[in-house]
C-alpha positions in Angstrom: -10.8 -9.9 -8.7 -12.7 -8.4 -11.4 -11.7 -4.6 -12.9 -13.3 -2.7 -15.7 -10.6 -2.3 -18.5 -10.9 0.8 -20.4 -9.7 -1.0 -23.6 -12.4 -3.5 -23.8 -14.8 -1.3 -22.1 -15.9 -4.1 -20.1 -15.7 -5.5 -16.6 -13.0 -8.7 -16.9 -11.4 -11.3 -14.4 -7.8 -10.1 -13.3 -5.6 -12.6 -14.6 -1.6 -11.3 -14.0 0.9 -12.1 -16.2 3.0 -13.2 -13.8 1.3 -14.8 -10.3 4.1 -13.8 -8.7 4.0 -10.3 -9.7 1.9 -7.9 -10.6 3.4 -5.3 -13.1 1.5 -1.6 -12.0 2.4 1.7 -13.8 1.0 5.1 -12.2 0.7 8.3 -14.3 2.6 10.7 -11.8 2.4 14.4 -11.2 3.5 17.3 -13.7 5.5 19.3 -11.0 5.2 22.7 -11.7 2.2 23.7 -9.3 0.5 21.7 -6.0 -1.7 18.6 -6.8 -5.2 19.7 -6.8 -8.2 17.6 -5.3 -9.0 16.1 -8.7 -5.7 14.6 -9.0 -5.0 13.6 -5.2 -8.6 11.6 -5.9 -6.7 9.8 -8.6 -3.9 8.9 -6.4 -6.4 7.8 -3.4 -8.0 5.2 -5.6 -4.7 3.9 -7.2 -3.1 3.5 -3.3 -6.5 1.7 -3.0 -6.3 -0.9 -6.1 -2.4 -1.4 -4.9 -3.5 -2.1 -1.7 -6.6 -4.5 -2.6 -4.2 -6.4 -5.0 -2.0 -7.1 -1.7 -4.7 -7.9 0.5 -5.8 -10.3 -1.8 -2.4 -11.7 -2.2 -0.9 -10.4 -5.2 2.9 -8.9 -4.9 2.9 -5.4 -6.4 5.6 -3.7 -8.3 4.3 0.0 -8.6 6.0 2.3 -10.7 5.2 5.9 -10.8 6.9 8.7 -13.0 7.7 12.4 -11.7 7.4 14.7 -14.7 10.2 17.3 -14.1 10.9 18.0 -17.2 9.1 21.1 -19.5 6.3 20.0 -21.6 3.5 21.6 -23.0 0.1 22.3 -21.1 -2.1 20.3 -23.9 -1.7 16.5 -24.3 -1.1 17.5 -27.8 2.0 19.2 -27.4 0.3 22.7 -27.9 -0.1 25.2 -25.4 2.0 26.8 -22.9 5.5 24.8 -21.2 4.2 23.8 -17.4 7.9 24.3 -16.0 8.5 27.4 -17.5 5.2 29.2 -16.4 5.6 27.9 -13.1 9.3 29.0 -12.9 8.1 32.9 -13.8 5.5 32.7 -11.6 7.8 32.4 -8.6 11.0 33.7 -9.8 12.5 30.1 -9.2 14.8 27.6 -11.6 13.1 25.1 -13.1 14.5 22.7 -11.0 14.0 24.5 -8.0 10.4 24.6 -9.2 10.5 20.5 -9.6 12.0 19.5 -6.4 9.7 22.1 -4.2 6.3 20.6 -6.0 7.8 16.8 -5.8 8.0 17.5 -2.0 4.8 18.9 -1.9 3.0 15.8 -3.5 4.4 13.7 -1.6 3.4 15.4 1.6 0.0 15.3 0.2 0.3 11.7 0.0 1.6 11.0 3.6 -1.6 13.2 4.9 -3.5 11.1 2.8 -2.0 7.7 4.2 -1.0 6.7 0.4 1.9 4.7 0.0 4.6 5.5 -2.1 5.0 3.7 -5.3 8.1 0.7 -5.4 9.9 2.9 -7.8 9.3 6.9 -8.5 11.2 7.7 -11.4 11.9 11.1 -12.3 11.6 12.2 -16.3 15.2 13.8 -16.4 16.8 10.9 -15.3 16.0 8.9 -18.5 16.9 11.1 -21.2 19.8 8.7 -22.9 17.0 5.7 -22.5 14.3 8.0 -24.4 17.1 8.9 -27.2 17.4 5.1 -27.5 13.5 4.7 -27.5 13.4 7.4 -30.7 16.6 6.1 -32.3 14.7 2.6 -32.2 10.9 3.8 -33.7 13.2 5.8 -36.3 15.2 2.8 -37.5 11.7 0.8 -38.1 10.1 3.8 -39.8 7.7 5.6 -37.4 9.1 8.7 -37.3 9.7 11.7 -39.2 11.9 15.2 -39.0 9.8 18.4 -39.6 11.0 22.0 -38.5 13.5 20.4 -36.5 11.5 18.3 -34.3 10.9 14.5 -34.8 7.4 13.7 -34.9 5.5 10.1 -34.4 3.6 9.4 -37.8 -0.1 8.1 -36.5 -1.1 6.7 -40.1 1.8 4.0 -39.2 -0.3 2.4 -36.7 -3.4 0.0 -37.3 -6.0 0.8 -34.9 -4.7 4.1 -33.3 -7.7 5.2 -31.4 -8.5 2.0 -29.7 -8.0 3.1 -26.3 -10.2 5.8 -26.6 -12.7 4.2 -29.3 -13.3 7.7 -30.7 -12.4 8.6 -34.7 -9.4 10.9 -35.5 -12.4 13.7 -36.5 -13.7 13.5 -32.7 -10.2 13.9 -31.8 -10.0 17.0 -34.3 -13.0 18.1 -32.9 -12.2 18.1 -28.8 -9.0 19.5 -29.7 -8.9 22.8 -28.0 -9.1 26.0 -30.1 -7.1 28.4 -28.0 -3.7 27.3 -28.6 -1.6 27.8 -31.8 -1.3 24.5 -33.7 2.0 22.9 -35.0 1.6 23.6 -38.9 4.6 21.3 -39.5 2.8 17.7 -38.6 1.6 15.7 -41.1 -1.5 14.7 -39.3 -3.0 16.8 -37.0 -2.7 13.8 -34.4 1.1 13.2 -34.7 3.0 14.3 -31.6 6.6 15.4 -30.8 8.8 12.8 -29.4 11.9 15.2 -29.4 11.7 18.9 -29.6 15.0 20.9 -31.1 12.6 24.3 -32.0 10.4 25.3 -29.7 8.6 28.5 -29.4 9.7 29.1 -25.8 12.9 31.2 -25.4 15.6 30.6 -22.7 14.1 27.1 -22.4 16.6 25.6 -19.6 15.9 22.2 -20.1 17.9 20.9 -22.8 20.3 18.3 -23.7 22.2 16.6 -26.7 20.5 14.3 -29.1 21.3 12.8 -32.7 18.6 15.3 -33.7 20.1 18.6 -32.1 20.1 20.4 -28.5 16.8 19.9 -27.4 14.2 18.0 -25.3 12.0 15.1 -24.7 8.0 15.3 -25.5 5.6 14.4 -23.0 4.4 11.2 -23.8 7.5 9.3 -24.5 8.7 9.3 -20.5 6.0 7.2 -19.4 6.4 4.8 -22.4 10.1 4.6 -21.5 10.2 4.6 -17.9 7.9 1.5 -17.7 10.3 -0.2 -20.3 13.2 0.0 -18.1 11.2 -0.6 -15.1 8.6 -3.5 -15.6 9.7 -5.0 -18.9 8.1 -4.9 -22.2 4.5 -6.3 -21.1 2.8 -5.1 -17.9 -0.5 -5.8 -16.4 -2.1 -2.7 -15.3 -1.8 1.0 -16.5 -3.5 3.7 -14.6 -4.4 7.2 -15.2 -7.2 10.0 -14.7 -9.8 9.4 -17.8 -8.4 12.7 -19.5 -5.1 10.8 -20.3 -7.4 8.1 -22.5 -7.9 9.9 -25.6 -4.4 11.9 -26.2 -2.0 10.7 -23.4 -2.1 7.4 -23.1 -3.4 6.4 -26.7 0.0 8.0 -27.9 1.6 5.7 -25.3 0.7 2.8 -26.9 1.2 3.7 -30.3 4.6 4.5 -29.7 5.7 1.3 -27.3 3.3 -1.3 -29.4 5.5 0.0 -32.4 9.1 -0.2 -30.6 8.2 -3.5 -29.1 5.8 -5.5 -31.6 4.1 -6.3 -28.3 0.5 -5.7 -27.0 2.3 -3.4 -23.8 -0.7 -3.5 -21.1 -3.5 -6.0 -20.4 -5.7 -3.7 -18.4 -5.9 0.2 -18.5 -7.6 1.5 -15.5 -9.0 4.7 -15.4 -10.6 7.1 -12.6 -13.4 9.8 -13.1 -13.2 13.4 -12.2 -13.7 14.8 -9.7 -16.4 18.2 -10.5 -17.3 21.7 -8.9 -20.2 23.6 -9.5 -18.1 24.8 -13.0 -17.3 21.1 -13.6 -14.0 19.2 -14.0 -11.4 20.5 -11.5 -8.3 21.6 -12.9 -5.4 24.3 -12.0 -6.8 27.0 -14.2 -9.7 28.4 -12.4 -7.8 30.7 -10.1 -7.4 30.0 -6.5 -7.8 25.7 -7.2 -8.6 23.3 -4.4 -5.4 21.8 -2.7 -5.0 19.6 0.3 -3.4 22.4 2.0 -6.2 24.7 1.6 -8.7 21.9 3.1 -6.4 21.7 6.1 -6.7 25.6 6.5 -10.2 25.4 6.7 -10.0 22.9 9.7 -10.4 19.7 7.9 -8.6 16.5 8.2 -7.1 15.1 5.1 -7.9 11.5 6.0 -11.8 13.1 6.0 -11.1 13.7 2.4 -9.8 10.4 1.9 -12.9 9.2 3.5 -15.4 11.0 1.3 -13.0 9.7 -1.5 -13.6 6.1 -0.7 -17.3 6.7 -0.4 -17.3 6.9 -4.2 -17.3 4.6 -7.2 -13.6 5.3 -8.9 -15.7 5.3 -12.0 -17.9 7.7 -11.1 -18.1 11.4 -11.4 -18.0 12.8 -7.9 -18.8 16.0 -7.0 -17.1 18.3 -4.5 -18.3 20.9 -2.0 -17.4 22.1 1.4 -20.5 21.1 2.6 -20.2 17.3 1.3 -16.8 17.1 2.8 -18.0 18.3 6.1 -20.5 15.8 5.9 -17.9 12.9 5.3 -15.5 14.4 8.1 -18.7 14.5 10.6 -19.4 10.6 9.3 -15.5 9.5 9.9 -15.6 11.5 13.3 -18.5 9.2 14.5 -16.6 6.3 12.6 -13.6 6.9 14.9 -15.6 7.3 18.3 -17.4 4.2 17.3 -13.9 2.1 17.1 -12.5 4.2 20.2 -16.0 3.2 22.3 -14.9 -0.8 21.4 -11.1 0.2 22.7 -11.9 1.1 25.7 -15.1 -1.3 26.7 -13.6 -4.6 26.2 -16.4 -7.8 26.7 -16.3 -11.4 27.8 -18.2 -12.6 25.1 -17.3 -15.6 23.4 -15.4 -15.2 19.8 -17.7 -16.0 17.1 -14.9 -17.4 14.4 -17.4 -17.7 11.5 -19.1 -14.9 11.8 -15.3 -13.0 11.7 -14.8 -15.0 8.6 -18.1 -14.0 6.8 -17.4 -10.3 7.4 -14.0 -10.3 6.3 -15.0 -12.1 3.2 -17.7 -10.1 2.7 -15.3 -6.8 2.7 -12.8 -9.0 -0.1 -15.8 -9.5 -2.3 -16.4 -5.7 -2.2 -12.9 -4.9 -3.0 -12.8 -7.6 -5.8 -15.8 -6.4 -6.8 -14.0 -3.1 -9.3 -12.8 -1.6 -6.4 -16.1 -0.9 -4.7 -15.0 0.8 -1.8 -18.4 2.6 -0.9 -19.9 -1.2 -0.1 -16.7 -2.2 1.7 -17.4 0.8 4.3 -20.9 -0.6 4.6 -19.4 -3.5 5.6 -17.2 -2.2 8.3 -20.3 -0.6 9.4 -22.3 -3.7 9.8 -19.5 -5.4 11.4 -18.8 -2.9 14.1 -22.5 -2.4 14.9 -23.2 -6.4 15.2 -23.8 -8.7 18.4 -22.1 -11.6 16.6 -18.6 -10.8 17.4 -17.2 -9.9 20.5 -15.0 -6.5 21.1 -11.4 -8.4 20.3 -12.8 -9.6 17.0 -14.1 -6.4 16.1 -11.0 -4.7 16.6 -9.0 -7.2 14.7 -11.3 -6.9 11.7 -10.7 -3.0 11.7 -6.7 -3.5 11.8 -7.2 -6.1 8.7 -9.8 -3.8 6.7 -7.2 -0.5 7.5 -4.9 -2.6 5.0 -6.7 -1.2 2.6 -9.1 1.9 4.1 -5.7 3.4 5.8 -8.1 5.9 7.8 -6.2 5.6 10.9 -9.4 4.1 12.6 -7.4 2.5 15.5 -4.2 5.1 15.5 -4.0 6.8 18.9 -3.8 10.7 18.7 -2.3 13.6 21.0 -4.9 16.2 20.7 -4.9 20.0 21.8 -7.8 21.5 23.3 -7.7 25.3 23.5 -9.3 27.3 26.1 -12.2 28.4 24.3 -13.2 24.7 22.9 -12.9 23.4 26.2 -14.8 26.1 28.0 -17.1 25.3 25.3 -17.7 21.6 25.8 -18.0 22.4 29.6 -21.2 24.7 29.2 -22.8 22.3 26.6 -22.3 19.6 29.1 -24.2 21.5 32.3 -26.9 22.3 29.8 -27.3 19.0 28.9 -27.2 17.9 33.0 -30.0 20.9 33.5 -31.9 19.1 30.6 -31.9 15.9 31.6 -33.0 17.2 35.2 -35.8 18.7 33.5 -36.6 15.6 31.6 -35.8 17.0 28.5 -34.2 13.7 27.2 -34.8 14.9 23.5 -32.1 18.2 24.0 -30.0 16.1 26.1 -29.7 13.5 23.2 -29.0 16.7 20.6 -26.4 18.0 22.7 -24.5 14.7 22.7 -24.7 14.2 19.0 -23.6 18.1 18.5 -20.9 17.5 20.5 -20.2 14.0 18.7 -20.0 15.9 15.5 -17.3 17.8 16.7 -15.4 14.9 17.5 -16.1 14.8 21.5 -17.3 12.2 23.0 -19.2 11.8 26.6 -18.9 9.4 29.1 -21.6 9.2 31.8 -20.2 7.9 35.0 -21.0 7.6 38.7 -18.3 10.3 39.2 -19.8 12.6 36.8 -19.1 13.3 33.2 -16.2 12.6 31.4 -15.5 13.4 27.8 -12.6 12.9 25.4 -11.8 14.5 21.7 -11.1 11.7 19.0 -10.8 14.1 16.2 
């Protein structure tokens, strides 16, 4: 298994700390709004990473946090409080907002066939552990108090920017200019471990602490939750590329200062999903969510298929036209598998060929999760004459352990009257075209129906049709 490691900026052989258990942490959602498609792309690729590791034989323990505590919009602890923003927008308490969007997130994960993490940890359940962690950093001299808040002093850390490779001047230049800078910091990149003073009135989420009533800074939760659930060292830490310069950099600084050890061996980051205006975010009006995709008539798994046909380390341009193309390809793929299911053959098994396709699929995944090439192997396997139908279906089931596209799932599909009339009309046009020996038109009608998920079957008794998606 080879993975790109952001820390070394190179593809490395994957060697777990313990062959018997891969320890993996994935940054979870901040539950103040729905996850947008860019967020979901990262979670899909993380799901593939976990399933790939298990596919090739590694047991995995995956931990994910749920950020249900208020923190600021900027990674640098500046800007607007996300949870308060959501509560004001919907006239609910912050606790109601957190639960509502946590439930919505896991519905999205279910719709995308993404497996839930082994441990899902709510940030608000770890307040006592944050306090102990901060006390440990305080004892070792990594903190200071200013304006009632506890700050982490980055100048006490050697090679603070080793993950991003940026120098501090670059980080300052990259900082947003539209937020209020915290004038109480000794250094611009210092970050808050515990707030007791905030510019927000009526902050709902507050707890007692040795430094006063307040709430934790954002970066602390991932460090503490991982230490509690995975120990002082782990194999893989995942997230989006936007986490690299500040959030993950600060996680490393505080965690390794606390333990005195290297914390993570492999830093794994997924690139942006982009639209015509660049990176997708929740700040652009009606942002793109999975429920919006469904309202427009798309299958959520068409989005998963769309994502799997790209590499996680490359930006992916999204449009509804590109999603429609992906859905058409996905429908055709399902119809091809369906045809094999319904047309068993008696060909002799070719075990050597079957093993070769399985190894090719595995090699693609082991090559830094090259899912696009893995799907190509799937297509090649389905159209080969080397395998009988039973072997093909066995390999589809095997590949589905990672792809999770419901290629073998039987679905009950309702057909409304207008669609049924349209299908019968198109079948008649095709029959007329065949009578007139216009086979090009007949083939184009069949192809048009197939794009809509309608499979035609010519029999002696007439033409039968089925909707597969």
